PAMAR-603411 format. One record per residue (C-alpha): residue number from 1; x, y, z; residue in one letter. Coordinates in steps of 0.1 Angstrom, whole numbers, plus 5000, padded with zeros to 4 digits. Example, Ala and Ser with C-alpha at 12.3 -4.5 7.8 and 13.67 -1.06 7.14 Angstrom:
- 1, 5123, 4955, 5078, A;
- 2, 5137, 4989, 5071, S;
//
This chain:
- 1, 0862, 3773, 0336, M;
- 2, 0866, 3796, 0366, A;
- 3, 0898, 3811, 0350, R;
- 4, 0880, 3818, 0318, N;
- 5, 0851, 3835, 0336, L;
- 6, 0877, 3856, 0355, G;
- 7, 0893, 3867, 0323, L;
- 8, 0859, 3875, 0308, L;
- 9, 0850, 3897, 0338, F;
- 10, 0882, 3917, 0337, T;
- 11, 0875, 3928, 0301, R;
- 12, 0842, 3944, 0311, R;
- 13, 0836, 3977, 0328, K;
- 14, 0829, 3973, 0365, S;
- 15, 0792, 3981, 0363, N;
- 16, 0786, 3957, 0335, L;
- 17, 0805, 3930, 0356, C;
- 18, 0781, 3936, 0385, F;
- 19, 0749, 3930, 0366, W;
- 20, 0764, 3901, 0345, S;
- 21, 0774, 3882, 0375, F;
- 22, 0741, 3888, 0392, C;
- 23, 0723, 3874, 0362, T;
- 24, 0746, 3844, 0359, C;
- 25, 0742, 3832, 0395, I;
- 26, 0705, 3838, 0395, S;
- 27, 0701, 3812, 0368, I;
- 28, 0714, 3786, 0393, F;
- 29, 0685, 3796, 0411, S;
- 30, 0699, 3796, 0567, H;
- 31, 0709, 3832, 0553, N;
- 32, 0742, 3842, 0537, A;
- 33, 0771, 3849, 0559, Y;
- 34, 0795, 3879, 0558, A;
- 35, 0833, 3875, 0556, V;
- 36, 0846, 3862, 0589, P;
- 37, 0852, 3866, 0618, P;
- 38, 0822, 3890, 0623, L;
- 39, 0786, 3888, 0610, V;
- 40, 0788, 3925, 0599, T;
- 41, 0802, 3929, 0564, G;
- 42, 0829, 3955, 0556, D;
- 43, 0831, 3979, 0526, V;
- 44, 0865, 3974, 0509, P;
- 45, 0869, 3949, 0481, T;
- 46, 0898, 3927, 0473, A;
- 47, 0925, 3943, 0451, D;
- 48, 0922, 3939, 0414, K;
- 49, 0933, 3904, 0403, H;
- 50, 0941, 3895, 0439, H;
- 51, 0927, 3864, 0456, T;
- 52, 0918, 3862, 0493, E;
- 53, 0912, 3828, 0510, W;
- 54, 0894, 3826, 0543, F;
- 55, 0898, 3793, 0561, I;
- 56, 0887, 3784, 0596, G;
- 57, 0862, 3768, 0619, T;
- 58, 0829, 3780, 0633, R;
- 59, 0811, 3766, 0663, Y;
- 60, 0775, 3777, 0671, Q;
- 61, 0751, 3765, 0697, K;
- 62, 0714, 3776, 0695, T;
- 63, 0689, 3748, 0698, G;
- 64, 0715, 3723, 0688, S;
- 65, 0753, 3724, 0682, V;
- 66, 0764, 3733, 0647, E;
- 67, 0801, 3730, 0636, R;
- 68, 0817, 3742, 0604, Q;
- 69, 0851, 3726, 0598, F;
- 70, 0865, 3737, 0576, P;
- 71, 0848, 3769, 0567, F;
- 72, 0863, 3781, 0534, S;
- 73, 0856, 3812, 0513, E;
- 74, 0874, 3825, 0482, L;
- 75, 0873, 3862, 0473, V;
- 76, 0886, 3875, 0439, Y;
- 77, 0890, 3911, 0429, G;
- 78, 0878, 3916, 0393, I;
- 79, 0883, 3953, 0393, S;
- 80, 0894, 3982, 0416, D;
- 81, 0859, 3983, 0430, R;
- 82, 0843, 3949, 0427, Q;
- 83, 0849, 3914, 0439, E;
- 84, 0832, 3880, 0436, V;
- 85, 0830, 3854, 0463, T;
- 86, 0823, 3817, 0467, A;
- 87, 0817, 3800, 0501, E;
- 88, 0814, 3763, 0508, M;
- 89, 0811, 3751, 0545, P;
- 90, 0815, 3715, 0557, Y;
- 91, 0790, 3710, 0585, L;
- 92, 0785, 3687, 0615, S;
- 93, 0750, 3689, 0630, I;
- 94, 0734, 3663, 0653, K;
- 95, 0758, 3637, 0642, G;
- 96, 0753, 3643, 0605, Q;
- 97, 0782, 3655, 0585, R;
- 98, 0786, 3668, 0549, G;
- 99, 0787, 3699, 0527, A;
- 100, 0763, 3727, 0536, G;
- 101, 0746, 3751, 0513, D;
- 102, 0771, 3770, 0491, A;
- 103, 0770, 3808, 0488, V;
- 104, 0779, 3828, 0457, L;
- 105, 0781, 3866, 0458, G;
- 106, 0795, 3899, 0446, T;
- 107, 0803, 3932, 0462, K;
- 108, 0806, 3966, 0445, Y;
- 109, 0824, 3995, 0463, H;
- 110, 0806, 4026, 0449, F;
- 111, 0816, 4053, 0473, L;
- 112, 0850, 4060, 0490, S;
- 113, 0860, 4083, 0518, E;
- 114, 0884, 4101, 0495, E;
- 115, 0854, 4116, 0477, N;
- 116, 0827, 4116, 0505, A;
- 117, 0823, 4116, 0542, L;
- 118, 0818, 4078, 0543, I;
- 119, 0826, 4048, 0521, S;
- 120, 0798, 4026, 0509, A;
- 121, 0793, 3993, 0491, A;
- 122, 0764, 3971, 0480, G;
- 123, 0765, 3933, 0480, S;
- 124, 0743, 3905, 0465, F;
- 125, 0745, 3869, 0475, E;
- 126, 0728, 3837, 0466, V;
- 127, 0726, 3808, 0490, K;
- 128, 0721, 3776, 0470, L;
- 129, 0702, 3745, 0481, D;
- 130, 0729, 3719, 0475, N;
- 131, 0731, 3708, 0512, G;
- 132, 0712, 3677, 0523, N;
- 133, 0679, 3689, 0538, Q;
- 134, 0669, 3656, 0553, S;
- 135, 0701, 3656, 0573, K;
- 136, 0696, 3693, 0583, E;
- 137, 0728, 3702, 0564, L;
- 138, 0708, 3725, 0540, G;
- 139, 0677, 3747, 0541, S;
- 140, 0662, 3730, 0511, G;
- 141, 0656, 3763, 0493, A;
- 142, 0675, 3791, 0476, I;
- 143, 0678, 3825, 0493, D;
- 144, 0688, 3859, 0478, Y;
- 145, 0705, 3885, 0500, D;
- 146, 0709, 3922, 0494, L;
- 147, 0730, 3943, 0517, R;
- 148, 0741, 3979, 0519, L;
- 149, 0774, 3985, 0538, R;
- 150, 0787, 4018, 0552, F;
- 151, 0821, 4025, 0568, Q;
- 152, 0839, 4055, 0584, K;
- 153, 0875, 4057, 0597, T;
- 154, 0886, 4083, 0622, L;
- 155, 0923, 4078, 0633, L;
- 156, 0924, 4044, 0651, W;
- 157, 0886, 4038, 0651, F;
- 158, 0865, 4024, 0622, T;
- 159, 0827, 4021, 0624, G;
- 160, 0808, 3998, 0600, I;
- 161, 0770, 3997, 0596, A;
- 162, 0750, 3972, 0576, N;
- 163, 0713, 3971, 0564, A;
- 164, 0702, 3940, 0546, G;
- 165, 0671, 3921, 0533, Y;
- 166, 0670, 3884, 0525, T;
- 167, 0644, 3869, 0502, F;
- 168, 0640, 3835, 0518, V;
- 169, 0629, 3805, 0498, G;
- 170, 0603, 3781, 0511, E;
- 171, 0614, 3744, 0512, P;
- 172, 0592, 3714, 0508, K;
- 173, 0590, 3686, 0534, V;
- 174, 0571, 3655, 0523, D;
- 175, 0557, 3675, 0495, G;
- 176, 0543, 3702, 0518, I;
- 177, 0557, 3737, 0514, R;
- 178, 0570, 3751, 0547, Q;
- 179, 0561, 3787, 0554, K;
- 180, 0591, 3811, 0557, R;
- 181, 0595, 3849, 0562, R;
- 182, 0619, 3873, 0545, D;
- 183, 0646, 3885, 0568, V;
- 184, 0656, 3921, 0577, L;
- 185, 0691, 3925, 0591, F;
- 186, 0708, 3955, 0608, F;
- 187, 0743, 3955, 0623, A;
- 188, 0769, 3979, 0637, F;
- 189, 0805, 3969, 0641, A;
- 190, 0836, 3987, 0655, Q;
- 191, 0873, 3982, 0648, E;
- 192, 0899, 3995, 0672, Y;
- 193, 0935, 3996, 0658, K;
- 194, 0958, 3993, 0688, I;
- 195, 0991, 3985, 0670, T;
- 196, 1003, 3983, 0634, E;
- 197, 0995, 3946, 0633, R;
- 198, 0966, 3942, 0658, T;
- 199, 0929, 3953, 0656, T;
- 200, 0902, 3947, 0682, L;
- 201, 0867, 3940, 0670, L;
- 202, 0832, 3943, 0683, S;
- 203, 0796, 3942, 0669, E;
- 204, 0759, 3941, 0676, I;
- 205, 0733, 3928, 0652, Y;
- 206, 0696, 3922, 0649, W;
- 207, 0676, 3901, 0625, K;
- 208, 0641, 3886, 0625, N;
- 209, 0636, 3849, 0623, S;
- 210, 0627, 3834, 0589, D;
- 211, 0603, 3809, 0607, E;
- 212, 0570, 3821, 0621, P;
- 213, 0566, 3821, 0659, H;
- 214, 0603, 3819, 0664, V;
- 215, 0621, 3847, 0684, S;
- 216, 0641, 3873, 0666, H;
- 217, 0678, 3875, 0672, R;
- 218, 0697, 3903, 0689, F;
- 219, 0733, 3893, 0695, A;
- 220, 0769, 3906, 0697, G;
- 221, 0805, 3895, 0692, D;
- 222, 0840, 3906, 0702, V;
- 223, 0872, 3895, 0686, G;
- 224, 0905, 3905, 0670, F;
- 225, 0926, 3905, 0638, K;
- 226, 0964, 3901, 0638, Y;
- 227, 0986, 3904, 0607, R;
- 228, 1011, 3876, 0611, L;
- 229, 1029, 3882, 0577, L;
- 230, 1024, 3906, 0549, S;
- 231, 0999, 3882, 0532, N;
- 232, 0986, 3862, 0562, I;
- 233, 0963, 3874, 0590, A;
- 234, 0947, 3854, 0618, I;
- 235, 0914, 3864, 0634, H;
- 236, 0888, 3851, 0659, A;
- 237, 0855, 3862, 0675, A;
- 238, 0832, 3850, 0703, I;
- 239, 0797, 3861, 0710, G;
- 240, 0762, 3852, 0721, K;
- 241, 0726, 3865, 0723, S;
- 242, 0721, 3898, 0741, L;
- 243, 0685, 3889, 0751, R;
- 244, 0675, 3874, 0784, E;
- 245, 0678, 3837, 0785, G;
- 246, 0696, 3838, 0751, N;
- 247, 0662, 3842, 0734, L;
- 248, 0666, 3840, 0697, G;
- 249, 0701, 3825, 0700, G;
- 250, 0729, 3819, 0698, P;
- 251, 0739, 3807, 0732, R;
- 252, 0774, 3807, 0720, L;
- 253, 0791, 3815, 0687, R;
- 254, 0829, 3810, 0681, I;
- 255, 0849, 3816, 0649, Y;
- 256, 0887, 3812, 0645, A;
- 257, 0907, 3812, 0613, G;
- 258, 0930, 3830, 0589, M;
- 259, 0930, 3851, 0558, K;
- 260, 0956, 3844, 0531, I;
- 261, 0962, 3868, 0502, E;
- 262, 0975, 3858, 0468, F;
- 263, 0985, 3888, 0447, P;
//
């Protein structure tokens, strides 16, 4: 079925693919994540008809410890400017283990540095509610995330900026709807290419909490990417809250994994 969908997408013009995919996943209708190891999302898309597989593990400590092992995300380039993504984490939280909420998405690269001062892309993601809410493995509601991504490269330095808005669903607990707030998200990341194979990473990001009376998050990460082979790269990042007393969390966030490309 996935193969047939991929063939269907490749026969459409890129803009028609974008809206068709958005409509399709909305029918199936914790915030969507960016491609690891950072929270900030980049602009470039996967090459046409190429598949990228991200596999790794994530550890995060806020009020409780949350582990994702494995974290897995597939990215497929359906055109020279557009990709589609599917993410499925396996979680361990407070002794409970199981599949977390899946995320489906698409990204469209509508502006390149060859034709403008900066490159830009827009992404749309849907976080489903398939995770077990009673075991805290899922939020119990569907979220929709829209994000604008901007990027500029000058010699060895690349700056990436994100601005996003998440429409957060309100779950029910014992038949009572729980109040939630939509989430604003802003991030700025930096990449420093120090060798042909090695890139250092850093970022800061801010977002408001989706729960009333819970502190907003202002945090940062540092990390690296290293190209091991022509189609395999390893990467990692570590970070924490930048507010006093780790207000808003996380106290610690660690991600380590790899990216494998399949032309």
